[in-house]
C-alpha positions in Angstrom: 74.4 3.8 -5.8 70.7 3.2 -4.8 68.6 5.8 -3.2 66.1 5.1 -0.4 63.7 6.9 1.9 63.6 6.3 5.7 63.4 8.0 9.0 62.7 11.4 6.9 66.0 11.0 5.1 67.1 10.5 1.5 69.7 7.9 1.8 72.2 7.0 -0.9 73.8 3.6 -0.5 76.2 1.2 -2.3 75.1 -1.5 0.0 71.8 -3.1 -1.0 69.1 -2.4 1.6 66.1 -4.1 0.4 64.3 -3.3 3.6 63.9 0.5 2.7 61.6 2.1 0.2 63.4 2.9 -3.0 63.7 6.7 -4.2 65.5 6.2 -7.5 63.7 9.3 -9.0 64.7 11.6 -5.9 66.9 14.7 -6.8 69.3 16.7 -4.7 71.9 15.9 -2.2 71.3 12.9 -0.1 71.1 13.5 3.8 73.1 10.2 4.2 75.6 8.4 2.1 76.7 4.9 2.9 79.8 4.0 1.1 81.7 0.7 1.0 85.5 1.1 1.9 88.4 0.3 4.2 87.6 1.8 7.6 91.3 1.5 8.6 90.7 -0.9 11.6 91.4 -4.6 11.7 88.4 -6.8 12.3 88.3 -8.6 15.6 88.1 -12.2 15.8 84.6 -13.8 14.9 83.8 -14.5 18.5 84.9 -11.1 20.0 82.4 -8.7 21.5 81.2 -5.6 19.4 83.5 -2.5 19.3 82.0 1.0 20.1 84.9 3.6 19.6 83.6 7.1 20.0 86.8 8.7 20.3 88.6 7.6 17.1 90.4 10.6 15.5 88.9 9.7 12.1 85.2 9.5 13.5 83.2 7.0 15.5 83.8 3.3 14.9 81.3 0.5 15.5 82.3 -3.1 14.5 80.4 -6.2 14.6 82.8 -9.2 14.4 82.0 -11.5 11.4 79.5 -8.9 10.1 80.9 -5.5 9.4 82.8 -2.3 10.7 81.2 1.2 10.3 82.9 4.6 10.6 81.0 7.9 10.9 82.6 10.5 8.7 81.1 13.8 9.3 77.2 14.6 9.4 76.2 12.9 6.2 78.7 9.9 5.6 78.8 6.4 7.0 81.6 4.2 5.8 81.1 0.1 5.9 83.7 -2.4 5.7 82.0 -6.0 5.4 83.9 -8.7 7.2 85.4 -11.2 5.0 82.8 -13.8 4.0 79.9 -11.9 5.5 76.7 -12.2 3.5 75.1 -9.2 2.2 71.9 -9.8 4.1 73.8 -9.6 7.5 74.8 -5.9 6.9 71.3 -4.4 7.5 71.1 -5.8 11.1 73.5 -3.5 12.6 73.1 -0.7 9.9 69.4 -0.2 10.2 69.7 -0.8 14.1 72.3 0.8 16.4 74.3 2.3 13.6 71.2 4.1 12.3 70.2 5.0 15.8 73.5 6.7 16.5 73.3 8.5 13.4 69.9 10.0 14.1 70.9 10.9 17.6 73.8 12.9 16.0 71.3 14.7 13.9 69.4 15.7 17.0 66.5 13.3 16.4 64.9 11.4 19.5 65.0 7.6 19.1 63.0 5.0 21.3 63.2 1.2 21.3 59.7 0.7 20.0 57.2 -0.4 17.4 54.7 2.1 15.9 51.4 2.0 13.9 48.8 4.3 12.4 45.4 3.0 13.1 42.0 4.7 12.6 43.5 8.1 12.3 45.8 7.7 15.4 49.5 7.0 15.6 50.8 5.2 18.7 53.7 3.3 19.9 54.4 0.2 22.0 57.5 0.3 24.3 58.8 -2.6 26.5 61.6 -4.7 27.7 62.9 -7.7 25.3 60.3 -10.3 24.5 57.3 -7.8 25.9 55.5 -8.3 22.6 56.1 -4.9 21.0 56.0 -6.3 17.3 53.3 -9.0 18.2 51.0 -6.3 19.5 51.7 -4.2 16.5 50.8 -6.9 14.3 47.4 -7.4 15.8 46.7 -3.8 14.7 48.1 -4.4 11.4 45.7 -7.4 11.0 43.0 -4.9 11.9 43.9 -2.5 9.2 46.6 -0.4 10.6 49.7 0.5 8.6 53.3 0.1 10.1 55.4 3.2 10.9 58.4 1.4 12.4 59.5 -1.7 14.2 62.3 -1.4 16.7 63.7 1.9 16.0 61.2 4.9 16.4 62.6 8.2 15.4 61.1 11.6 16.2 61.8 14.9 14.5 62.1 17.2 17.4 62.3 20.5 15.4 59.1 21.6 17.0 59.1 20.6 20.7 55.3 21.1 21.0 54.7 18.8 18.1 57.2 16.0 17.7 56.7 14.1 14.5 57.2 10.3 14.1 59.4 9.7 10.8 58.3 6.6 9.2 61.1 3.8 8.8 60.5 0.8 6.6 57.8 -1.9 5.9 59.2 -4.9 8.0 58.3 -6.7 11.1 60.1 -9.0 13.3 58.0 -12.0 14.5 58.5 -15.5 15.9 57.1 -18.1 13.8 54.5 -18.9 16.5 53.6 -15.2 16.7 53.3 -15.2 12.7 51.0 -18.1 12.7 48.6 -16.7 15.5 48.5 -13.2 14.4 48.6 -13.5 10.7 48.9 -10.1 8.8 47.5 -9.8 5.5 49.9 -9.4 2.8 52.9 -10.1 4.9 55.7 -12.2 3.3 57.8 -14.3 5.8 61.5 -14.0 4.9 64.2 -16.8 5.2 66.0 -16.7 8.6 69.3 -14.6 7.8 71.0 -16.8 10.4 70.3 -20.2 12.0 69.1 -19.9 15.5 67.5 -16.4 15.4 64.4 -16.4 17.5 62.4 -14.0 15.0 62.2 -13.5 11.3 61.6 -10.6 9.2 58.2 -10.1 7.5 58.0 -7.8 4.5 54.7 -5.9 4.7 52.9 -4.6 1.7 52.5 -1.0 2.8 54.1 1.6 4.9 52.5 4.6 6.5 54.8 7.2 4.7 53.5 10.5 6.1 55.2 11.8 9.3 52.7 12.2 12.0 52.1 13.4 15.7 52.2 10.7 18.3 48.9 10.3 20.0 50.1 7.8 22.6 52.9 5.6 23.8 52.3 2.4 25.8 54.5 0.5 28.0 53.7 -3.1 27.5 53.4 -5.6 30.3 52.6 -9.3 29.6 50.2 -11.4 31.6 47.2 -10.9 33.6 43.6 -12.3 32.8 42.5 -9.4 30.7 43.9 -6.3 28.8 44.1 -3.4 31.0 45.3 0.4 30.3 46.5 2.7 33.0 47.4 6.3 31.9 50.5 7.6 33.7 51.2 10.8 35.1 53.5 13.1 33.1 56.4 12.4 35.4 56.0 8.7 35.2 55.5 8.9 31.4 58.8 10.9 31.2 60.5 8.2 33.3 59.4 5.4 30.9 60.5 7.6 27.9 64.0 7.8 29.5 64.1 4.1 30.2 63.3 3.0 26.7 65.3 5.7 24.8 67.8 4.0 22.5 70.4 6.4 24.1 70.8 3.8 26.9 72.7 1.7 24.4 75.2 4.4 24.1 75.9 4.9 27.8 79.8 4.3 27.2 80.0 7.3 24.8 81.6 10.5 26.0 79.2 12.7 27.9 79.5 15.6 25.5 78.4 13.2 22.7 75.5 11.7 24.5 73.9 15.3 24.7 72.1 14.3 27.9 70.6 17.9 28.2 69.2 17.7 24.8 67.9 14.1 25.5 66.3 15.3 28.8 64.6 18.1 27.0 63.2 15.8 24.3 61.8 13.3 26.7 59.9 16.2 28.5 58.5 17.6 25.3 57.3 14.0 24.0 55.9 13.3 27.5 54.0 16.7 27.3 52.7 16.3 23.8 51.8 12.6 23.8 49.9 10.5 26.4 51.9 7.7 28.1 50.2 4.6 29.3 50.9 1.3 30.8 49.2 -1.5 28.8 48.8 -4.9 30.1 48.4 -7.5 27.4 47.3 -11.2 28.1 50.0 -13.8 27.1 47.6 -15.8 25.2 48.1 -14.4 21.7 44.6 -15.6 20.9 43.3 -12.9 22.9 45.2 -10.1 21.2 41.9 -8.8 19.5 40.8 -7.8 23.0 43.7 -5.4 23.3 42.8 -3.9 20.0 39.2 -3.3 21.1 40.4 -1.8 24.4 42.6 0.8 22.6 39.7 1.5 20.2 37.5 2.5 23.1 40.3 4.5 24.8 40.7 6.6 21.5 37.2 6.5 20.7 38.2 5.1 17.4 35.3 3.4 15.9 35.7 0.7 13.3 35.1 1.8 9.7 
């Protein structure tokens, strides 16, 4: 089994996870083991919808037909059963997305659907609806010397509610070919499309901001307009935005007691109180993303080196 580090965890896996940072020299018990085995459930037909069974007697089961089934066995074990014929490269898509999000939720971490970077001494995140440009906006800051903290899955250690900490994920970024051409990130390597028809491909980055950090700001992205604009939100509006873009919304069919709604409410309040939340309007023209970079530099008082 190979050991990795991500989301503040030591992960031991017999599934290859090239996306993650290797930790072969790490000692001690892992926080999470990922083990290949039979999960005791028949795979649905390839064209069936994903399965989310939170009340299985042997542990929560999630299945993506034609890819893999996953079973959560206790606080530190995820079992995985690849579908017959599934390529190894497919497995990371659910495993490092919804499966990992549920695992982090079960460990009392707060998870947002967002991209985050560390830039000129500040850490901040971009939230937004699908196609709002979270990854593309992050890429504009990476081009200006930022380091990636995460793309898509933003996890906070909420051990200290007065000082939530971003836990770095892994050094990859999903971009469309058009965005990758217009916002070229130095040192990024475009990877082959895992599956034909995907609108974005992964780009392997040459560095990751590995230290956990406080979050200085979270931005709700809006595309369009003639120029970039930033409006800081009142705390109650910031709280509403955090609730909206929480990964927990994807698990709305889980039993109420498993959703931990009270804890999640407390976490959203704590994050809204400890970080500024703003609405950031970004021009649709990708050639103008540098203007957004300058705008946030002025907002943070972060001068160019």
